N, C-alpha and C positions, 0 to 999 in steps of 0.2 A: 463390262456392261455394253460397250460399243460393239464388241464381237457378237454378243448375244442378240443385240438389236438387229445386226446385219443378217444373222441367221433367220430370225423371225421374219424380217422383211422378204426374204427369199421364198418363204412358204405361204405368206399371207397374200390372197388374191388382190390385184390392183383395184378391182371393182367388186362391190357387194354382190354376191350371187343372187339370182332371181329367187324369190321365195322367202328371203330373209327381210324382216321389217327394218327399214333404215331409221336411224335416229334423226329426227328433224334438226335443222340448224338452229331454229328458234325454240326456246323452252316453252313449256306449257304455261298458259295463263294461271296465275296463282288461284283464281277462283275455280278453275277446272280441277284443282287438286284437293279442294275441300268437299267432303262428302258428308251430308247430314242424313242419317237414317239408312234403312236397308236398301239393297239393290237387287233387282230381279235380272237374272242372267238367262238368256235364251239362245239356243243354237237351232238352226234349221238347215238341214242338208249341208253341213260343213264338211268340206274335203280339204285335206292338207297333203301336199307333195313336197318332199325335200328336194333341194336343188339337184338336178341331174337324174332324179329318180323317174322311172317310167310308170311305176305303180303308186297308188295313193297310200300313204301311211295311215291316214284317217279317211274313211270312205262314207260320205253322206250321213254323218251323225247328227241327230236332232235330239235335244233334251232341254229341260227347264230346271233351273235351280231356284226354288222358292225361298224367300227370306226366312231365315231362322231354322231351316231344315239341315239335316246331316245326311249326305248321300255318299255311298261307297261306289267307286268304280273299280271293279275287279277284272282280272284277266292275266294270262301268262305273259312272260317277258316277250317283247316284240309284238304285242297285240295292238299297239298304237296309243297306249294310255299317256305316256310321257309326251308324245308328239301333240296330243290333244291339249295337254297342259301348256305346252309351249305356245300353242295358238291362243289359249285363253289369256295369257299375259303378253301377247303380241310380240313374241320373239320370232315367229314365223307367220307368213301370210296364209290366208285361207280362202277357199271358194265357198259360196253360200252365204248365209246370214248369221251373224253373231252380234247380238244386241245387249246392251246394258240399259235397263229401264227404257227400252224401245229405241235407243240410239245406236246406230251401227258403229261397232267398235273401230272399223277401219277409217271412219270419219273423225275419230277422236285422236288427240295427241297420245302417243303410246304411254307417256307418263300419267295421263289422266285415266287410262285403262288400268294401269298398275296401281293407281291410288285406290281403285275400287276392288281389284282382284289381287290379293296378296298370295305369294307362293312361299311355302317352307319346303325347300328342295330336299331331294333324297340325301344329298351331301351338303348341308347348309354351311355357308361360309361364316367362320367365327374369327373375329379380329384378334390379333396378338395384343390385347389390352385387358383391362380388368372387366369383371362382370358388369360393373356400373357403366363403363364406357361402351361396351357392346350393346347395352340397352338404350343408352342415350342417343345412339345413332338413329333410333326410331323416333324419339321425341325428346328434344333436349331441354324441355321445360318441366319434365317430370320430377317429382320430389322423391327423396329416399324412401318415404313411406309408401309411395305408389310403386316404386321399384320392388320393395320387399313384398308388397301385396301380390304383384303379378308373378314373382318368383314362387310364392306360396301356391298360387293358383295352378302353376304348371308342375308342382311337385319338386322344385329345386330349393325351396326355403331352407330345409335342414342341411342340405349339402353346402349351400353358401354360408350359412351360419357357422358350420363346422370348419370352413376354410378361413374364417376371420371376417366375413362380411362382404359388402359390395365391392371392396377394392381387391378382392382375391383375383390373382391372375388366372387366365385360362390357357395360356401357352400359345405357341405359334400354330395357327390354324386349329386352335382348340385342342392341342396335344394333351392338355391336362384333363380333358373331358372324355367320358365314354361317348359312344355313338348316341345312346339314348339321352344323355345330358346335353349334347350338342343340339339335338332336335328340340328338347325342352327349352333351351336358351333361345333358339331361333323362334319358337312359338311365342315365348314371352315377348320377344322383340316385335313380332307380328301383332300381338294383342295390344301392345302399347301404340302401334301405328293405327290400330282400329280399322283394319280393312273390313268392309261389309261382307265380302266373299273371301273365304280363306281356303286355299288349296294345300293339302298335306300330301306331298308326293313320297310314297313309300316310307312312312314315318318310322317303321320298325325294321328297316333294312339292315341297320348296323347294331341291332339290339339282340341280346341273347333271347332265344325263343321263349324261355321261361318268364322273361320280363316283358315280352312284347305286348301282351294284353294289358298289363298294368300301365305301361307307357302310353298306349293308345287310349286307354280310358282317361288318363290324366289330360292328354292333349285334346281329345274330343270334348271332354267334360269342361275344360277351361274355355274352349272356344264357344261351346253352347251356352255356358254361363254368361259369356260376354255378348250373347245375342248375335253371333256371326252365322252366316250361311257357310257350311263346311262341306268341301268335297274331299274325301279321303281316297287317294289313288293307291291301290295295293295289289300285288300279285298273289297275296295269300288271303284266305278268308278273314273277315273282320266279324267279331261277335255281333250277332243280330240285334241284341238289346242296346247297342250303342248308336244305331242308325235308324233313320226313317225309311230309306229306300236303298236297294242294292242294284246296281247295273253291272253288266258284264260285257267286256270287249273281246273280240277275237278277229284277227286278220283285218284290223282297222275299222270294224263295224260293231255296233251294239247287237247283242244276241240275246235271245230268250227261247227256252225250250228247245235249244239246239239249232234254231234257225236265225239267220241274220235279220236284223230289223232296224228301223229308225223310229225312235220314240217321238211323238208329237204332242 
């Protein structure tokens, strides 16, 4: 362990690179982490540059996410979609304006932003614990009945029941789960956390193409049923009947009819 720590220390920079959002020394106020009701998210001319990069990964993007709607952000790999997501959850700094209910995100504690904008990552982390414990990390006061209900909502109910119930193990880093099951479990965790804005980053990336639409329908349907604003980030087309709007990114910008644009 000591040798591994020494190797890590050799490659980790002594100072946080410019452009990465630092974690404050003081925790957020508990009241800032409590969110009652929907949240409106707005971007105006948001630009993101990774440390050391000369060009912008996200270039003057403007958009609004209205409470309760489902929006798809499409585009090829490298278009800037995941970088935009990293800015939404305050992993990276941005230029321009990013507000939540009119409050500039950079003026908020990062944890307060992340209490409002939840991310189900392309490769969601699953703890080497039971199904129950993986869900209790989101809200430790939840009952077994609520856990079973949220698992049913994301389409995992029959699988969990077949494995013996909530105490079924998921394996190291979710080794006993398929990619789709890991995404469903992560979404169940996010629904329990009750994020007003939920971002699904490439939710079908690890799913067999034949099952991709079914998984996506379950994920989006569960989030919509819970009243969340949903942003689905995908490099493959998403069935139009699942969403309210579809946006497309290319070379860091939103595009329409083949031309770059900024939506306002």
